[in-house]
N, C-alpha and C positions, 0 to 999 in steps of 0.2 A: 419548590426549591431546587437550586441548581445542583446538578449531579455531574461534576467535571472529573471525578475519579472513576475507577473501574479497571477492566482488564481486557485484553485482547487473547482469543484463544482459537486454536486451529486444530482440526481433527480431519483425518482421511480414512478411507476405507481400506479393507484388507489388500485389495488389488492395486491400490494406489492410482486409480483412475478418476476418483472423485475425491472432492476436498471442500471443507467448509471453514470459513474465517468469520468469526463474530466479535463485535465489540459490545459490551455490557457496561452500563454506567451506573455509578453509585456516587455518594456524596463524599466519602472519606476513604483514604487508603486503609484504615482499620477494617472497615467492611470489606474492601477489596481483597484483603488477606484472610478474611473469615472463611472457615471450612465450609460453612452452609452456602456462602455466596458462591465459592468455587465449585462446589457440587452442583449448584443450580446451573452455572456456566457450562459445566460438563454435560449435564442432562440435556439442556437445550441445544448445544452443539450436536450432539449425537441424534437427537430428534430431528433436527434440520437435515442432517446427512441421510438418515434412514428414509425420510420422506421427500427427498429431493426438492427441497423449498428454496426457491431462487431469489426471494426478495422479501422485504419487510411487509409489503402488502399481502403477499401470499401467506406469510407467517401469521399475520393477524387474523386472516380469513380461516385458516385451517388449524390453529393451534388448539391442541387437545386440553380438556379441562384439567388433567393431572399436572401438565406444564404450568398453566395458569394459576391453579391452586397453589402450586409450590411457590410461585412468585409472590402471591399474596401472603403466604405463610412467613417468608423470609423478611418480607417488608415489615410485617407485623412484628416479627421477633427482633429484627436489627434497627428498626425504626428509622430507616432511610429510604429515599425515593430511588428505585431500582428499575432500570428498563434497557432494553435492547436497542441500541442506536445504529447499528449497521450489521448487514449479513452479506456475505459473499458465498455463493455455491457455485462450483466449477467442475466440469467434466472434460477430461482430455484422454480420449481412447487411442490417440495416434501419437503420443508424446509424453514426456515427463512432466510431473507437477512438482514444483519446488515450493517449499515453505519454510519460514523461519520466524520465530518469535523472540524478541529481545526482552528479557525479564529484568526487573529491579527489585530486589528483596523478595524474590519468589513470585512477583506478579508480572504478567505479560504486559508490557507498556506500548509495545508497537509490534507489528507483524506484517509479513508480506507473502504473496503467493504469485509465482512466476510460471508460466506455461511455455513450454518448448514445442517445436513442430517435429520433434524427433526425440530419441531416448538417450538421456545422460543424467541420471538421478543426482550424481554428486554435483554436476555443473548446475543443475536447476536449483538445488539447494543453496549453493554458494551465490547464485544470482539473486535469490530471495533475500539472502543476508546483505548483499550489496544494496538491493532496493531499501531494505530497512535503514541501513546506514547512511546512504547518500540521497535517498528521497528523490528520484528522477520523476519529473512530471509527466513525461511522455517516453515512448520506446524509442522512436527515431524522428529525425527532423521533419518529414512529411506529415507527422502527427500533429505538429504545432499548428493552431489555427493562424491564418494569415492576419487576423486582427490583432493577435497578441504580438506578432513580430513587427507589424506596422506601428503599434503602440510604442514598443521598446525602441525602434528606430527613430520615431519622431522625437522622443526624449533625448536620445543621444545625439541626434542632429542638431538640436537646439543647443545643447551643452557644447558640442564640438565647434559650432559657429561662434559661441562666446568666448571659448577658450583659444581658438586658433583663428583669430580674426585676420592675420596676415597670409593665411593659406588659401589656395584656390578651392573652388567648389569640388573638383576632381579629387584633390588630396583629402579634403574633409570627408567626402563620401568613402574613400578607400579606408580611412580610419575608422569610420563608423561601420563599414562592412566587417572590418577585423573585430570589432567589438560585438557585433551581432554574431558572428561565429562562435565567439567565446560564450555568449549567452546559450546558444543552441547546444554547445558541448555540455555546459553545466546542467541543463535541464532535461536532457535526453540520455536514456540508459546507454544507447550505443555510442554517444559522445564522451561518456564518462570513462575515467581510468578505473580498472577493475579494483575493487577494494582489497583483494588479496595479492595483487601485483600491480603496484602503481606505475609500472613502466608499459603496461599493455592496456590498450582500449578495449572495452567490452565488445565492440563491433568486430575487432581482430580476434578476440578469444573465440567469438561465435563463428567467425569464418574458419578458423583453425579446426573447430569441431564440426563444421558444416551443418550448423543449426541456426535457427532463427527464434526469437521470442515473439509469441503471439499475444501475450497478455501479461500485464503486471497491475497488481493492486496492493495498496499499502493502507493499513489502519494504524492510528495512534491514539492512545488516551488523551483527552484534552483538546483534540483537534478534529473538527467536523469533516 
């Protein structure tokens, strides 16, 4: 049976240099809100954190019987398919880890983790909130695969030639270049306007604070 509901949960260690984000799926939001389901999510998250488990494969290989028995118990009791669909374990000993979970009716529906190359916990948290809200696909323009930009450009070029039949190739290419720049800005963290200040680009905010983002990851219930 399909399990498209569930929750996103994040936990960090006392020193704030390790952090875990997991997504656990179930079939209904009724179960996602259930105390036993939430307790299971909490226990699993802390188990992953304490044992430095960095992937689903590693979790499946080393998962202790207590955790597995707990899962079997709540599946039996709540009558739904329940499974962990995503795990992220990060360590950042030379900078801040920012994290944020957006909740609906008390359930974490989406979450993000952001790593910085220096220390500013407030900024790291705000950038994680930004990633949850605006969902950038990449950190910076050089991270975008050439094939992605080539695909977008070919589509835009075809449309532009149909729309501007009286324009020269040079003008059409200039129009397409501008459209590509807009796409790059919309899908990169550095190219987006900061969610808490829509007059400042994220790249300018980071420049002001003399910091760089080294990693972003976002989980959302219902999205692979």
